[in-house]
VODOTI-354763 format. One record per atom (N, C-alpha, C): residue in three letters; atom name; y, z, x. Coordinates in nm, 3 decimals. Example, Ala and Ser with C-alpha at 12.3 -4.5 7.8 and 13.67 -1.06 7.14 Angstrom:
BEGIN
> res,atom,y,z,x
> ALA,N,-0.569,0.780,1.319;
> ALA,CA,-0.450,0.780,1.230;
> ALA,C,-0.330,0.780,1.320;
> SER,N,-0.225,0.708,1.285;
> SER,CA,-0.106,0.714,1.367;
> SER,C,0.003,0.787,1.290;
***
This chain:
BEGIN
> res,atom,y,z,x
> MET,N,5.432,8.826,20.751;
> MET,CA,5.390,8.689,20.729;
> MET,C,5.268,8.653,20.814;
> GLU,N,5.252,8.718,20.927;
> GLU,CA,5.139,8.689,21.017;
> GLU,C,5.006,8.705,20.947;
> GLN,N,4.993,8.807,20.859;
> GLN,CA,4.866,8.829,20.792;
> GLN,C,4.832,8.713,20.699;
> TYR,N,4.933,8.649,20.638;
> TYR,CA,4.907,8.535,20.550;
> TYR,C,4.863,8.413,20.631;
> ARG,N,4.921,8.396,20.748;
> ARG,CA,4.878,8.286,20.834;
> ARG,C,4.734,8.308,20.879;
> LEU,N,4.700,8.431,20.915;
> LEU,CA,4.563,8.463,20.956;
> LEU,C,4.465,8.435,20.843;
> LEU,N,4.500,8.474,20.722;
> LEU,CA,4.414,8.447,20.607;
> LEU,C,4.399,8.297,20.586;
> ALA,N,4.508,8.222,20.594;
> ALA,CA,4.501,8.076,20.579;
> ALA,C,4.413,8.014,20.687;
> GLU,N,4.422,8.064,20.811;
> GLU,CA,4.338,8.012,20.919;
> GLU,C,4.190,8.036,20.890;
> CYS,N,4.158,8.147,20.824;
> CYS,CA,4.018,8.177,20.790;
> CYS,C,3.966,8.087,20.679;
> LEU,N,4.053,8.043,20.590;
> LEU,CA,4.011,7.965,20.474;
> LEU,C,4.016,7.814,20.495;
> LEU,N,4.108,7.768,20.577;
> LEU,CA,4.125,7.624,20.599;
> LEU,C,4.032,7.574,20.708;
> PRO,N,4.010,7.442,20.714;
> PRO,CA,3.930,7.388,20.824;
> PRO,C,3.985,7.430,20.960;
> ALA,N,3.896,7.445,21.057;
> ALA,CA,3.934,7.488,21.192;
> ALA,C,4.049,7.403,21.245;
> ARG,N,4.148,7.469,21.303;
> ARG,CA,4.264,7.407,21.368;
> ARG,C,4.358,7.334,21.272;
> MET,N,4.336,7.345,21.142;
> MET,CA,4.422,7.276,21.046;
> MET,C,4.567,7.319,21.060;
> LEU,N,4.591,7.449,21.081;
> LEU,CA,4.729,7.498,21.092;
> LEU,C,4.792,7.468,21.228;
> ASP,N,4.713,7.414,21.323;
> ASP,CA,4.772,7.363,21.447;
> ASP,C,4.850,7.235,21.418;
> TRP,N,4.809,7.162,21.316;
> TRP,CA,4.866,7.032,21.284;
> TRP,C,4.951,7.031,21.157;
> PHE,N,4.920,7.123,21.064;
> PHE,CA,4.984,7.119,20.932;
> PHE,C,5.043,7.255,20.896;
> ASP,N,5.147,7.250,20.814;
> ASP,CA,5.209,7.370,20.759;
> ASP,C,5.167,7.381,20.613;
> LEU,N,5.120,7.499,20.574;
> LEU,CA,5.084,7.524,20.435;
> LEU,C,5.213,7.545,20.357;
> LYS,N,5.242,7.456,20.263;
> LYS,CA,5.368,7.460,20.189;
> LYS,C,5.357,7.532,20.055;
> THR,N,5.249,7.506,19.982;
> THR,CA,5.235,7.561,19.848;
> THR,C,5.088,7.584,19.817;
> VAL,N,5.061,7.684,19.735;
> VAL,CA,4.927,7.708,19.681;
> VAL,C,4.943,7.714,19.530;
> ARG,N,4.856,7.639,19.461;
> ARG,CA,4.860,7.639,19.314;
> ARG,C,4.717,7.655,19.263;
> VAL,N,4.698,7.734,19.160;
> VAL,CA,4.566,7.754,19.100;
> VAL,C,4.570,7.697,18.959;
> GLU,N,4.474,7.607,18.931;
> GLU,CA,4.467,7.540,18.802;
> GLU,C,4.341,7.586,18.728;
> LYS,N,4.356,7.622,18.605;
> LYS,CA,4.242,7.660,18.520;
> LYS,C,4.171,7.531,18.478;
> LYS,N,4.038,7.527,18.498;
> LYS,CA,3.960,7.408,18.463;
> LYS,C,3.832,7.456,18.394;
> GLY,N,3.836,7.464,18.262;
> GLY,CA,3.722,7.516,18.187;
> GLY,C,3.700,7.663,18.218;
> ASP,N,3.578,7.696,18.260;
> ASP,CA,3.544,7.834,18.294;
> ASP,C,3.574,7.870,18.439;
> THR,N,3.624,7.776,18.514;
> THR,CA,3.649,7.798,18.656;
> THR,C,3.794,7.766,18.689;
> GLN,N,3.826,7.772,18.817;
> GLN,CA,3.960,7.740,18.864;
> GLN,C,3.951,7.642,18.980;
> VAL,N,4.057,7.565,18.998;
> VAL,CA,4.070,7.476,19.112;
> VAL,C,4.187,7.526,19.195;
> ILE,N,4.163,7.544,19.325;
> ILE,CA,4.268,7.588,19.417;
> ILE,C,4.325,7.464,19.485;
> HIS,N,4.454,7.442,19.468;
> HIS,CA,4.524,7.329,19.530;
> HIS,C,4.606,7.383,19.647;
> LEU,N,4.580,7.332,19.767;
> LEU,CA,4.655,7.371,19.887;
> LEU,C,4.735,7.250,19.934;
> TYR,N,4.866,7.265,19.944;
> TYR,CA,4.955,7.155,19.981;
> TYR,C,4.998,7.174,20.126;
> LEU,N,4.969,7.071,20.208;
> LEU,CA,4.995,7.079,20.352;
> LEU,C,5.078,6.959,20.398;
> ASP,N,5.181,6.986,20.479;
> ASP,CA,5.261,6.882,20.542;
> ASP,C,5.238,6.888,20.692;
> GLU,N,5.222,6.771,20.753;
> GLU,CA,5.205,6.767,20.899;
> GLU,C,5.330,6.823,20.965;
> ASN,N,5.310,6.904,21.068;
> ASN,CA,5.425,6.965,21.135;
> ASN,C,5.497,6.861,21.223;
> GLU,N,5.599,6.904,21.294;
> GLU,CA,5.686,6.811,21.366;
> GLU,C,5.642,6.783,21.509;
> GLN,N,5.514,6.796,21.541;
> GLN,CA,5.467,6.761,21.675;
> GLN,C,5.469,6.610,21.689;
> LYS,N,5.547,6.562,21.784;
> LYS,CA,5.552,6.418,21.806;
> LYS,C,5.424,6.371,21.875;
> PRO,N,5.383,6.246,21.847;
> PRO,CA,5.268,6.191,21.919;
> PRO,C,5.294,6.194,22.070;
> ASP,N,5.188,6.189,22.149;
> ASP,CA,5.201,6.190,22.296;
> ASP,C,5.302,6.086,22.341;
> ASP,N,5.375,6.119,22.444;
> ASP,CA,5.482,6.037,22.503;
> ASP,C,5.577,5.981,22.397;
> GLY,N,5.608,6.060,22.295;
> GLY,CA,5.693,6.014,22.187;
> GLY,C,5.835,6.065,22.194;
> GLU,N,5.893,6.066,22.313;
> GLU,CA,6.029,6.119,22.328;
> GLU,C,6.132,6.036,22.252;
> ASP,N,6.107,5.904,22.238;
> ASP,CA,6.203,5.815,22.173;
> ASP,C,6.185,5.811,22.021;
> LEU,N,6.093,5.888,21.968;
> LEU,CA,6.062,5.879,21.826;
> LEU,C,6.160,5.960,21.743;
> ARG,N,6.186,5.909,21.623;
> ARG,CA,6.269,5.984,21.529;
> ARG,C,6.193,5.995,21.396;
> PRO,N,6.213,6.104,21.323;
> PRO,CA,6.139,6.126,21.197;
> PRO,C,6.163,6.015,21.096;
> ASN,N,6.058,5.982,21.021;
> ASN,CA,6.068,5.878,20.918;
> ASN,C,5.995,5.923,20.790;
> GLY,N,6.006,6.050,20.755;
> GLY,CA,5.947,6.099,20.631;
> GLY,C,5.797,6.120,20.640;
> PHE,N,5.732,6.118,20.524;
> PHE,CA,5.589,6.144,20.515;
> PHE,C,5.519,6.028,20.446;
> THR,N,5.388,6.020,20.469;
> THR,CA,5.306,5.927,20.394;
> THR,C,5.291,5.980,20.252;
> ARG,N,5.234,5.898,20.165;
> ARG,CA,5.200,5.949,20.032;
> ARG,C,5.091,6.054,20.047;
> GLU,N,5.089,6.146,19.956;
> GLU,CA,4.990,6.254,19.958;
> GLU,C,4.848,6.200,19.943;
> SER,N,4.757,6.249,20.025;
> SER,CA,4.614,6.220,20.011;
> SER,C,4.546,6.350,19.969;
> VAL,N,4.446,6.340,19.884;
> VAL,CA,4.378,6.460,19.833;
> VAL,C,4.233,6.458,19.882;
> PHE,N,4.189,6.571,19.939;
> PHE,CA,4.055,6.583,19.996;
> PHE,C,3.989,6.711,19.945;
> HIS,N,3.857,6.705,19.930;
> HIS,CA,3.779,6.825,19.894;
> HIS,C,3.750,6.905,20.020;
> ASP,N,3.747,7.036,20.006;
> ASP,CA,3.707,7.125,20.114;
> ASP,C,3.603,7.222,20.057;
> PHE,N,3.548,7.308,20.143;
> PHE,CA,3.449,7.406,20.098;
> PHE,C,3.505,7.490,19.984;
> PRO,N,3.424,7.518,19.883;
> PRO,CA,3.468,7.607,19.775;
> PRO,C,3.500,7.747,19.829;
> ILE,N,3.592,7.814,19.764;
> ILE,CA,3.626,7.952,19.798;
> ILE,C,3.585,8.037,19.679;
> ARG,N,3.490,8.127,19.701;
> ARG,CA,3.440,8.215,19.595;
> ARG,C,3.402,8.135,19.471;
> GLY,N,3.334,8.021,19.492;
> GLY,CA,3.285,7.939,19.382;
> GLY,C,3.390,7.853,19.316;
> GLN,N,3.511,7.851,19.369;
> GLN,CA,3.618,7.771,19.311;
> GLN,C,3.640,7.645,19.394;
> GLU,N,3.656,7.534,19.325;
> GLU,CA,3.682,7.406,19.392;
> GLU,C,3.813,7.415,19.470;
> VAL,N,3.815,7.354,19.589;
> VAL,CA,3.935,7.355,19.673;
> VAL,C,3.975,7.211,19.702;
> LEU,N,4.100,7.178,19.674;
> LEU,CA,4.154,7.047,19.704;
> LEU,C,4.270,7.062,19.802;
> LEU,N,4.264,6.983,19.910;
> LEU,CA,4.371,6.981,20.010;
> LEU,C,4.459,6.860,19.980;
> HIS,N,4.587,6.884,19.957;
> HIS,CA,4.685,6.778,19.934;
> HIS,C,4.761,6.763,20.066;
> VAL,N,4.737,6.652,20.136;
> VAL,CA,4.786,6.637,20.273;
> VAL,C,4.888,6.523,20.281;
> ARG,N,5.003,6.554,20.343;
> ARG,CA,5.102,6.451,20.373;
> ARG,C,5.117,6.441,20.524;
> ARG,N,5.095,6.320,20.577;
> ARG,CA,5.109,6.297,20.721;
> ARG,C,5.253,6.258,20.752;
> ARG,N,5.300,6.299,20.869;
> ARG,CA,5.436,6.269,20.912;
> ARG,C,5.440,6.130,20.977;
> ARG,N,5.545,6.056,20.947;
> ARG,CA,5.566,5.925,21.010;
> ARG,C,5.684,5.936,21.106;
> TRP,N,5.674,5.858,21.213;
> TRP,CA,5.781,5.852,21.313;
> TRP,C,5.817,5.706,21.334;
> LEU,N,5.942,5.680,21.370;
> LEU,CA,5.986,5.545,21.406;
> LEU,C,6.009,5.540,21.556;
> ASP,N,5.954,5.434,21.619;
> ASP,CA,5.980,5.416,21.762;
> ASP,C,6.107,5.335,21.780;
> ALA,N,6.145,5.307,21.904;
> ALA,CA,6.270,5.237,21.934;
> ALA,C,6.274,5.097,21.874;
> ASP,N,6.155,5.036,21.852;
> ASP,CA,6.148,4.901,21.795;
> ASP,C,6.140,4.901,21.643;
> GLY,N,6.145,5.019,21.582;
> GLY,CA,6.140,5.028,21.437;
> GLY,C,6.000,5.029,21.378;
> HIS,N,5.898,5.049,21.463;
> HIS,CA,5.759,5.055,21.415;
> HIS,C,5.722,5.198,21.378;
> ASN,N,5.642,5.211,21.272;
> ASN,CA,5.592,5.343,21.232;
> ASN,C,5.483,5.389,21.328;
> VAL,N,5.488,5.516,21.365;
> VAL,CA,5.389,5.577,21.455;
> VAL,C,5.345,5.707,21.391;
> MET,N,5.214,5.736,21.403;
> MET,CA,5.161,5.863,21.351;
> MET,C,5.073,5.926,21.458;
> THR,N,5.056,6.058,21.449;
> THR,CA,4.971,6.128,21.545;
> THR,C,4.824,6.102,21.513;
> GLU,N,4.739,6.119,21.615;
> GLU,CA,4.594,6.112,21.595;
> GLU,C,4.549,6.249,21.547;
> CYS,N,4.485,6.253,21.433;
> CYS,CA,4.441,6.380,21.375;
> CYS,C,4.307,6.357,21.306;
> ASN,N,4.202,6.424,21.352;
> ASN,CA,4.067,6.400,21.299;
> ASN,C,4.016,6.517,21.216;
> LEU,N,4.102,6.579,21.139;
> LEU,CA,4.059,6.693,21.058;
> LEU,C,4.010,6.651,20.920;
> ILE,N,4.037,6.525,20.883;
> ILE,CA,4.000,6.474,20.751;
> ILE,C,3.911,6.352,20.769;
> GLN,N,3.802,6.347,20.695;
> GLN,CA,3.709,6.234,20.698;
> GLN,C,3.750,6.139,20.586;
> GLU,N,3.832,6.039,20.618;
> GLU,CA,3.890,5.950,20.518;
> GLU,C,3.785,5.885,20.429;
> SER,N,3.675,5.840,20.486;
> SER,CA,3.576,5.764,20.408;
> SER,C,3.507,5.848,20.302;
> THR,N,3.504,5.980,20.319;
> THR,CA,3.435,6.067,20.224;
> THR,C,3.531,6.142,20.133;
> ARG,N,3.661,6.138,20.163;
> ARG,CA,3.762,6.214,20.091;
> ARG,C,3.736,6.364,20.100;
> CYS,N,3.678,6.406,20.214;
> CYS,CA,3.646,6.547,20.239;
> CYS,C,3.704,6.588,20.373;
> SER,N,3.718,6.718,20.392;
> SER,CA,3.753,6.766,20.526;
> SER,C,3.637,6.731,20.619;
> THR,N,3.665,6.714,20.747;
> THR,CA,3.560,6.679,20.844;
> THR,C,3.450,6.782,20.842;
> GLU,N,3.484,6.911,20.833;
> GLU,CA,3.383,7.017,20.830;
> GLU,C,3.291,7.004,20.710;
> LEU,N,3.345,6.972,20.593;
> LEU,CA,3.263,6.957,20.474;
> LEU,C,3.177,6.832,20.484;
> ALA,N,3.232,6.723,20.537;
> ALA,CA,3.155,6.599,20.553;
> ALA,C,3.039,6.620,20.651;
> ASP,N,3.060,6.698,20.757;
> ASP,CA,2.954,6.725,20.854;
> ASP,C,2.844,6.812,20.795;
> PHE,N,2.880,6.895,20.697;
> PHE,CA,2.786,6.987,20.635;
> PHE,C,2.682,6.907,20.558;
***
């Protein structure tokens, strides 16, 4: 399994697998080309000083473009983890791997 993780680390934005687990890969035929769909769920790292936090599911999936792989469009389907604090408020980790305003990975937006 280590070789698959290494391959995923080479293809995904830098440090993406530090924060997210790759759950599924799906390839969709789109005309003469293909679209690669990568499904990622945020892992169970609690936000800083979050000892009192308990899991509260995931956000709705957000879809972002990333660099093409061998000329094929790549879409990242990302679900962020939510946590509940002692007061019942939702808390999420700080993660800057996705550029929300552009709907692209930060690396692609910087390019």
